C-alpha positions in Angstrom: 14.3 -6.6 -17.3 17.2 -4.4 -18.2 19.4 -4.4 -15.1 19.3 -5.9 -11.7 19.2 -2.5 -10.2 16.1 -1.4 -12.1 14.5 -4.7 -11.4 13.3 -3.5 -8.1 13.6 0.1 -7.5 15.2 2.0 -10.4 17.8 4.3 -9.0 16.9 3.7 -5.4 18.5 0.8 -3.6 15.4 -1.2 -2.5 15.0 -4.0 -0.2 12.5 -6.5 -1.4 11.0 -7.1 -4.7 9.6 -9.3 -6.5 8.8 -10.1 -9.0 8.5 -9.3 -10.0 5.8 -10.6 -10.4 3.4 -12.3 -7.0 0.9 -15.2 -5.5 -2.4 -16.3 -4.2 -5.1 -14.7 -2.2 -3.7 -12.9 0.8 -4.7 -13.7 4.4 -7.2 -11.4 6.1 -5.6 -8.1 7.0 -4.7 -7.5 10.6 -3.8 -4.3 12.3 -0.1 -3.5 12.4 1.4 -2.7 15.8 4.3 -3.3 18.1 2.9 -6.7 19.1 3.2 -7.9 15.4 6.4 -9.9 15.3 7.3 -8.2 12.0 6.5 -4.7 13.0 10.0 -3.8 14.1 11.7 -5.8 11.4 10.5 -4.2 8.2 12.6 -1.1 8.5 14.9 -2.5 5.9 12.1 -2.5 3.4 10.1 0.6 4.3 12.4 3.2 2.7 11.4 1.9 -0.8 8.3 -0.1 -0.3 6.6 1.9 2.5 6.0 0.8 6.1 2.9 -1.1 5.0 4.3 -2.2 1.6 2.1 0.1 -0.4 4.6 1.3 -3.0 3.8 4.5 -4.8 6.5 4.1 -7.4 6.3 2.8 -10.9 9.4 0.7 -10.5 9.0 -0.6 -6.9 6.7 -3.6 -6.4 3.8 -3.6 -4.0 4.4 -5.9 -1.0 1.1 -5.3 0.8 -1.0 -8.5 0.6 1.8 -10.5 -1.1 1.6 -14.1 0.0 4.2 -15.0 2.6 5.4 -18.0 0.6 6.3 -15.9 -2.4 8.0 -13.1 -0.6 10.0 -15.5 1.5 11.2 -17.3 -1.6 12.2 -13.9 -3.2 14.2 -12.9 -0.2 16.0 -16.3 0.0 16.8 -16.2 -3.7 18.2 -12.6 -3.5 20.3 -13.5 -0.4 21.7 -16.6 -2.1 22.4 -14.9 -5.4 20.0 -17.1 -7.3 18.2 -13.9 -8.3 21.2 -11.6 -9.0 20.8 -8.0 -7.7 23.8 -6.4 -6.1 21.6 -3.8 -4.4 19.1 -6.3 -3.1 21.4 -9.1 -1.8 22.7 -7.3 1.4 19.2 -6.2 2.3 17.8 -9.7 1.7 20.5 -11.1 4.0 19.6 -8.5 6.6 15.9 -9.7 6.4 17.0 -13.3 6.8 18.9 -12.3 10.0 16.0 -10.3 11.3 13.5 -13.1 10.6 12.2 -13.7 7.1 9.0 -15.5 8.3 8.0 -12.6 10.5 8.7 -10.0 7.7 6.9 -12.1 5.1 3.9 -12.6 7.4 3.7 -8.9 8.2 3.4 -7.9 4.6 1.0 -10.7 3.8 -1.3 -9.4 6.5 -1.4 -5.8 5.2 -4.4 -4.9 3.0 -3.4 -5.1 -0.7 -2.8 -1.7 -2.1 -2.9 -1.7 -5.9 -0.5 0.7 -7.6 -1.6 4.3 -7.9 0.2 4.5 -11.3 -2.4 4.6 -14.0 -1.3 2.7 -17.1 -1.9 4.0 -20.6 -5.5 3.2 -21.6 -4.6 2.3 -25.1 -1.9 -0.1 -23.8 -4.4 -1.7 -21.4 -6.8 -2.3 -24.3 -4.2 -4.0 -26.4 -2.9 -5.9 -23.4 -6.0 -7.8 -22.8 -5.3 -9.9 -25.9 -1.5 -9.9 -25.6 -1.7 -11.2 -22.0 -3.5 -14.4 -22.9 -0.3 -16.6 -22.8 0.2 -15.6 -19.2 -3.0 -17.3 -18.0 -1.7 -20.8 -18.2 0.4 -20.2 -15.1 -1.0 -17.1 -13.5 -4.7 -17.8 -14.1 -7.4 -16.1 -16.1 -7.6 -13.3 -13.5 -3.9 -13.1 -13.0 -4.1 -14.0 -9.3 -1.4 -16.6 -9.5 -1.0 -20.3 -8.7 1.2 -21.4 -5.8 1.5 -24.9 -7.2 3.3 -23.5 -10.2 5.2 -20.9 -8.2 3.3 -18.2 -10.2 2.6 -14.9 -8.4 -0.3 -12.6 -8.5 0.3 -10.0 -11.2 -2.7 -7.8 -10.6 -2.2 -4.2 -9.4 1.6 -4.2 -9.6 3.2 -1.1 -11.1 3.4 -1.4 -14.9 7.0 -0.3 -14.9 8.0 -3.0 -12.5 6.1 -5.7 -14.4 7.7 -4.7 -17.7 11.1 -4.6 -16.1 10.7 -8.1 -14.7 9.6 -9.5 -18.1 12.6 -7.9 -19.7 14.9 -9.5 -17.1 13.3 -12.9 -17.8 13.6 -12.4 -21.5 17.3 -11.6 -21.2 17.8 -14.5 -18.7 19.3 -12.1 -16.1 16.6 -12.9 -13.6 17.1 -16.3 -12.0 19.5 -17.4 -14.7 19.7 -21.1 -15.4 16.6 -21.9 -13.3 15.0 -24.9 -15.1 11.6 -24.1 -13.7 11.6 -20.9 -15.7 12.8 -22.2 -19.1 9.4 -22.3 -20.7 8.5 -18.9 -19.4 11.7 -17.3 -20.7 11.3 -18.9 -24.1 7.8 -17.5 -24.3 8.9 -14.0 -23.4 11.8 -14.1 -25.9 9.2 -14.5 -28.7 7.2 -11.4 -27.7 8.3 -8.0 -28.9 9.2 -5.5 -26.2 6.3 -3.1 -27.1 3.9 -5.9 -26.6 5.4 -6.7 -23.2 4.6 -3.1 -22.2 1.0 -3.7 -23.2 0.9 -6.9 -21.1 2.3 -5.0 -18.1 -0.3 -2.3 -18.5 -3.1 -4.9 -18.6 -2.1 -6.7 -15.4 -1.4 -3.4 -13.6 -5.0 -2.3 -14.4 -6.5 -5.5 -13.0 -7.9 -5.6 -9.5 
């Protein structure tokens, strides 16, 4: 997207993001409570993403129902600087110290809460066709493919999805990662307005 700061939470210093972009079918939801190993460890994330990961912002990704494997990788990449974000790196390191497996499992067990941000209907209509190149990795329904490291795109905020695609396009997200070379080349060939349509499409899917 445009900057590592807006990549996760716009002007707010957020804790976990993904992105961008996220994974497979989430485990069955379980009630959150003090006995959940992650319950007391997600304070570092809740200010931006919400206690249950149900982000209400257009620029902050939804963590609720995100597969633990994907969230854990995102945290580790932020902490190691592989996914550059000056605001995220210290929080990611905090999560590693608290227990990344517990935090990832906590959000994975929360009921998925699609973004409440309604994308532009005209953009959604255009995006159905524009998003076809995405299905090779993310699947026809956009639910992702763990074997390809591809996350579930559905129900994420359109602003967040667009920002992640712009970051990939500029090679400022996960720069130099050979696993993302083809994806970045694809995005570079797509005009920015069309990327906005793609973001609207996946945001509208459930």
